[in-house]
N, C-alpha and C positions, 0 to 999 in steps of 0.2 A: 238495387245496388247490393251485390253480394261481395262480401269480403273473403279474403283468403286466410287460412290458418297456417301459421308457420311453425307450430309446435313449440317445443321447449328447447331453449338455448342455454348452454353452460358457460361458466367463466373460462377465460383462457389465461392460465397462469403457469409459468415454467414449461411452456410448450405442450401442456395438457389441457383437455377440456374437462372441467371439474364442476361438481355441485358446490354450492356454498357450504361452509362448515355447518351452518344452522339448518341446511336443507330448505331454507325458505325460498319462495319464488315471488316475482312481481309480475302482474298482468301488464301487457302492452295493449293500450286502448287505441282503436282507430278513431281519429277525430272526425271522420266523415260519417260514422255510423254509431259510435259509442260502443261498439262490440269489442270483445277481447280477441285479438288476432295472434297473440303469442304469449308465452311466458318465458321469463329469463331468470337465471339464478340470481338471487338477491344477496350481494356481498355484504359482509359485516366487518367488524374490526379485525377479527382473526384472518380473514381473507386478505384484507389490506396489508396486514403485517407480513403475510406470506408473499404477497406480490412484491413488497419492498425488498425482502431478503433475496427473493429470486431475481429481481432486477439487478441487485448488487452483483450476483454471480454472472448474470447476462452481460453486464457492463465489462467485467474483467475479460470475458471472452471476446465480445464484439469490438471493444476499443483496440484490441491487439490485432484484429484482422486488417489486412491491407485494404485500401479504398477499392481496389479492383475486386477483392473478395466480397466486400460489402455490396458493391454494385451488382455483382452476379445475383446475390440473394434478393436485392431490391427489384431487379428486373424479373426474377422468377415470380416474385409476389405480384408484380404488375400484370404479368401474363395470366396468372391464376385468377386475379380479380376481373380482368377483361373477359375471361371465360365464363364467369358467373354474373356478368353485368346485368342481364335482364332480371335475374332473381334479386339482386341487390336493389335495383331500381324499383321493382315491385314492392319490396319490403319498405323502402322509404316512403312510397306513396301511401302505404297502409299505416305506417307508424306516426307520420307527422302531417300527412294531408297534402303534400306537394303533388304537382302533376307529374305524369310519367315523362313528358317532354322536359319539364324542369329538372327531373332527377338526373338527366344526362350530365348536367354541369357538375354534380357531385362525383360521378364516375370519372369525368374528364380531369378534374382538379386532383383527385386522388392518384390516378395513374400517371398524370403528368408530373406530380411531385416525386413519385418513385423513380422517374426517369431523369427529371431535370436536376434534382439536387446532387446526385453523384457527380454530374458534369460540372455543376457550380463549385462543388468542393474541390474537384480537380483543378479548377481555374484559380483557386485561392493561391496567392503567391506570398512567399516569405518577404517581410518588410525589412529592407536593409536600412540601418540608421548610420549616418555619417559620424565619424569621430573627429572632432575639431582639433584634437591634439595629434592625430595620426599615430596613436599608440595602441589602439584597440580596434577590433572589428565587432560590430553589433548586428544582431538580427532578431526579429520577432517571429516566433512560430506559434501555431495554433494547435491546441490539444482538446480532445473531448472533455466536457465538464464533468460528466458522471451520469447518475440516474436522473431522468427527467420524468415529471408527473404532469400529465395534461388533463385539464378539466374542460369538457367540451359542451357547447350549446347544442340545442336540439334542432335548430332551424335548417342547417345543412349537415346532416348526420355524417356523411362521408367526405364531403369537401373539408370539413373541419378536421377529420382524421388525417387527410392528406396534408393539410397545412402544418401539422405537427410531426407526423411520422416521417415525412420526406427529409426535412432538415435534421431532425434528431438522429435518424439512422445514418444519413450521409456523414454527419459530424463524428459519429462513433459512439453516441450515447445509447443507453438502453432506455426504454420508455414504458410507462404505465399509463394507459388511456382509461379515463373514467367518462364514458358518454353520459349524457343527460338521461335521467330516469324516464323522461317523456319520449325519447327516441333511441333506445339502446339496441334495438333489434339488428339493424344493419351492421353496427360495429361488432356485435357478438358474432354475426355471420362472417365478418372479416377474420375473427379469431378462428372460426372453423376452417376457413381457407388456409390460414397460416399453419394450422395443425395438419391439414391435408398435404402440405408440401414440406413438412418437417422443418419449418423455419427454426433456426437455432433457439434452443430453450432459454427462456428468461429475457430475451432481448426485447420482446414486446409482450405486454400483459394487458388484458382487457377485462374490466369489471365495473359493474354499476351497483349502487346501493345508496342508502341514506347518507347524505353529506355529513351528518352529525357523527356517523360511525366511520365511513370510508374516507371522505375528504379530510376530515379533521385528523384522523390517524396518520394519513400520509403527509399532510401539510406540516404537522408539528414534529414529524420524525426528523432525525438528523441525517437520514440516508439520502434524500433527494438533494441534488446540487442545483436543479432547475425546477421551477414551478411555472408552468405555462398554461394559459387558458384562453378560451373564447366565451364570453358571457357578459353579464351585467356588471356595471361599475360597483354596485353594492357587494356583489359576490367577490369581485376583485379586491376590494378593500378588506373584506373579511379574511380572504386567503393571505393577504400581506400581513395582517395583524396576527394571524395564527402561526405564521411561518418563523417568528423571531426566536425560535429555539436554536437556530443556527443561521449562518449567512448563506443565502441562496440567491441564485440569479432568477430574474423574472422576465417573462415574455407574455404580455397581456393585451389582447384585443378586446376592448370593453364597449360600453354604450356609445351611441351616436345620436345626434340631433341635427341632421344635415340640412343646411339651407340650400334651397334651389331657387336661384335668383334669375328672373327673366326681365331684361331691359327692353325698352321700347324698340331698339334697333335689332333685336334678336331675330333669328330664323324662327318665326312663330310656330309653324307646324311641327318643326323638329322639337322645339321646346315642349309643346303639348304632348307629343308622342312619348318622349323620354320621361316626362313627369308622370305619365300614366304607368309606364313600365317600371320605373323606380319606386312607385308608391304601391302598386297592386301586384307586381310580380312576387311570387312566393307568399301571396296573401299579405304583403307588406311586412313580413317577418324577416327583415334584413337590416343589419346594423348600418348599412350605407343608404337606406331608403330615403327618398325625398321627404323629409319629416316636416319641414316648414317651407312652404312655397310662397316666395315673395314675387309679386308681379307689379310692374310699373303701372301707375294709375291710368295712363292713357290707353293701355291695352287690357286693363283689368277685367272689365265686363266681357270683352270678347274672349279672353282667355277662359274665364269661368264657363261661358256658354260652350266653348269647344271642349273643355275638359269634362264637363258633365255629359255632353253628348257621347264622348268616347267611353266614359266610365259606365254609362247606362247600357252599353253594348257588351260589356265583359261577361263572358260565359262562366257561371259558377257551378261547381259540382265536384263529384268524386273523380279525380283526374287519373283514373286507371288507363292502361294502354288502350282500352277499347273506347275511351272517351277523349279523342285527341282535340276536340273543339274546346275543352275546358281550359280556361286561363287562370282561374282563381279557385283554390280549394277552401277548406274550412280553416278557422283559427285552431291552433294546436290543442287548446283545452277550453273547457267551459269557463274556468276562472279567467282566462285571457280574453275570451269572447265577452264576458261580463265587464271586463276592464274597458273594452272598446265603447260599450254603452255608457260607462261612467265618464269617459273622455268627451263623448258627444253631449251628454247632459250638462256637464260642467261648462262646455263652450257655449251652448245655446242659452243656458241660464245667465251667462255673463255678456250676452249681446251678439254672439256670432249667429250666422244664418245657415241652417241646414239646407243645402242646395240639392242634394240627392242622397238616397240610401238611408242608412240609420235604422234599418229594419231587418228582421229575419226573413230570408227569401222563402217563398212557398215551393211546394213540390220537391222538397229535399228531405232526407231522413231526419226524423225528429231527434234522434240521438246524436246528430252531428252538431258541431260548433259553428253554425253558419251565421254569416252577417253579410249584408250587401256591401259592395264597394261604396264608400261614403265620402261625400265632398262637403266641406264646411268652409264658408267664406267669412271674411271680416274677423279673423281671429285676432286676439290681442295678447299682450305680453303677460297678463295676469291669469291666463288660461293654462290648464294642464296640457292642453294640446300644443302649446308653445313651449312649455318648460320641460316636459317629460318626453322620453323616447317612446313614440307611439307603439312601434313593433306590431303593427296591424294595419288593416285596410281602411284607415280613416285619414283623409287628406285635409290638412288645414292650409288655407290660402289667405294671404294678407297683402293689401296694396302698399306701395311706397311711392315717394315722390322724388327724392334726391339720392345721390350716391352716398353721401354722408349718413343719411338716415338708414338706408338698408345695410350699410356696412356695420353700423352700430347694432342694428337688430340681429344680423347674422351672427355676430360675435357674442351676443348676449345669451350665453349658455355655458354650463359647466363642461360641456362636451366639446370635442374638437377632432372628429374623425374625418368624414368626407364632406365636401362642399361642391356646389355646381353653379356656374355662372354662364349666362347666355347673352352675349353682346358682341358687336363688331367694332367697338371702340377700343383701339389698341392702348391708348393712354389709360383708359379705365381698367383694362385687363392687367396692365402692369401694376397699377395701384392695388387692385384687389388681390392679385397674386402675392403682393408684399404684405398686405394688412389683414387678410382673412386668417383667423387663428385656427386653422385646420391642417391635419397632416396630409390631406389630399385635396387638390383643387382641380376640378374637371371643367374645362373651358369649351363651350359649344359642342359638347358630346360627353361620352363616358367610355372608359376602357378599364377593365380589370383583367389581369393575367398572372400566371404563376411567376413570371419574371419581373413583375412590377411591384415595388414596395407598397405594403398596406399597413399603415400605422397612424396613430393619432396624437394629438396634443391633450393637455389638461387631463380631465378624468376619463379620457377615452383610451388610455393605455400606456404601456411601456414596451418598447421594442417594435418589431415588425413581423407580420406574417408575409409570406411570399418574398421573392427575390433573394439575392445573395445575402441581404441584411438579416434574413431569418436565421442563417447559420450562426451569426454572432451570439444568439441566445443560448446556443449549445456548445460554445467553444470558450476556452480560457487561453490567455496569452502567456507565453514565456519569453523573457528576454535572455538571449544567449550572448555573452560578451567574452571574447577571446583576446588575450594579449598577443600583440604582433611581435 
């Protein structure tokens, strides 16, 4: 398994490609081999301050452009990204271990966002408010909020960029993107693309570095009007706590602990197939992954047998373009791989059964963060596998008997992002739709798209990614009242 070297990538600030003030660099490590595949400029406090001041200037320019002018630039960027799609996809495979086939989703969502959000912004209408005394006319208009700072997770390096850059630019905001230090390469390459097309200076800035220097500097600054992120709940809480130097808007897609509920009357084969895809796709490193799988006791044993059979056939490996049969790559880091073993050990020590996996597969590079797709049955509420977001390829399965029981179990979590139910009982669907405490409920299937709202309850976040609702994170409202 040979890796590719992508060289050295610079910060993108003020329309220029720059070294960090400190001249320091960070290695980008391939999780499939443990090899260094690139270096990126390591931003520090001074770079963050420069990005903030530059974004202020960028906002003054960008917010005054017409939507038509902003749209032209966004479409130009979209075409330039499509022209470099293969290079960007290869970079994502190397920096976080996803498969080449899986990387297409990142490109699709990023380019769709650059096309879809200008049209969504065009479709926003002024709200007319009736005056009950007939003495005044009232309307609400939307204006760009200001500078936005986006902190991004590593699991979908460019999809996450798309979810922020699309609505922010369409709304008229400038943006500072801080990709994760685990997968900054493809985001830095987007900076190179923006530089190559002479995208207006300061409107988008891209830098990665230690959170204690970069994120803290930006979060505590008075300059940002919007703080938006995709990441863990703990990180979100820290960002909110640090932000109180001024009043800011938040848009946060945080942790998930999705219940996947299979009733006795479900389409059995479909439920098994989707439970496999939603657990082991992207090596389980998805916020909407099937985290806790609840199966009715009458089909429980059959489900486990079918699930293990499919899990055992999953092809593991380095998912470069030349290996199209690979479905599951490595875990992003050795620390995260070790965390998978901790979850397994905790569950088994408390009475769960290891049905399949739980080992490091053979014949793969020793430097990689490999683990077999793992299936654990008979999980209980006192196990970390039930309580914590797994974010990896370990499936926990639990039997249930009654609707009341599984509803209580499903809601027994601090998180509330996605949920899935499989049943043909319409009264049950109506009840669970009403009582499940999650921002998304998928019934007998699953669908995600740029035009569908993506957001959660409880500790899973504030606001929405995707759909017209995402624009609201970057807009402020003005009431205009005119005397008749």
